[in-house]
N, C-alpha and C positions, 0 to 999 in steps of 0.2 A: 326850824326851831322847835316845832311841836314834836317832831320825830325825835330829835336829840333830847328834849326834856323828858319824854316818855321813856326813852332808853336809859337815861341817867336814873330816873326814879326806879326803874326795874332792875338796876344794877347791870345792865347789858352794855357791852363795849361797842365802840364805833370809832371811826377815825375822822379827824377833821377834814380829811380829803375825800370822804364818802360823798357821793353825789345824791341828789334827792331820791331817785329810784332805789338806790342801795339803802339809804336810811329808811325809806318806807318799807322795803322788804324785811329789813331787820326788825322794825317796829311791829309789822304785821305778824311775823313769826313769834316774836316775843309775847304779843298780846293775844295770840292764837286766833287771828282772823285772816291768815294767809289763805288764799283760795285752795291750796293743796291740802289744807287741814279740815276741809268741810265737805259735806255731802253736796250733791249736784244742785239741789234747790237753792243753796246760798252761793255756790261756786261762781256762777256767771256774774252776779252782782259784785262779789269781791274781786273778781278779775277786772271788772269795769272800773273799780276804785284804783287798782294798780295801773290800769291803762290811762286813767285820767292823770295820775301822778306822772307817768312817763310823758304824756302830752304836755302837761304844764311845765316840766323841765325843759322840753324841747321848745316850747313857746318862749320861755324866759331867755333861753340861749340864742334863739333866732330873732325874736322881736324886742326883747328887753334892751334898755339903753346902756347896759353895763359894758357892752362890747363896742359901742360906737357904730355908726352907720353912714353910708353915703347919702347925699341929698336925694338920690333917686330910689333909695330903698323903700319898699312897701311899708307903710305905717299901719299899725293895728287901728281899728275903729273902736269907738266906745263899746259897741256890742261885743267885741272880742274881749275887751277888758272885763266887762260884766260877766261873760261866760267863764273866764279864767278865775275871777274872784269868787264866783259861785261854786265852781268845782273845788277850789282850794278850801273854801269855807266848809263844804260837805265833808271833804276828806279830814280836815283838822278837827271838826266837830265829832266825827266818828271815833277818831283816835282818842280824844279827851274823854268822851262819854265811855268808851270801852275801858280806858284806864281807870276812871272813877268807879265803874262797876267792879273791876278787878280788886280795887282797894277794899270794897265792902264785902268781898267774898272770903 
């Protein structure tokens, strides 16, 4: 939702069928924080954000309850939920703050 809102505000297109990593990539490019757009000193951290987004998408697909599971499926622990929530908050906050900065420039 954060990626879609940012892309809409920036006048960038996306498809309702775009997955989270695709939406994030489009957002990062539009807001000019894609790792390929920066020097080495920032690149690793920005790649880490993209990797976190990919991991969150995979966690949701594998461990989320949207797809249903058997009774023997591995269940995430509270620490996994806190990790995912923290990572999502970090990425979302960075997108929102970058968008706010771009508005004032």
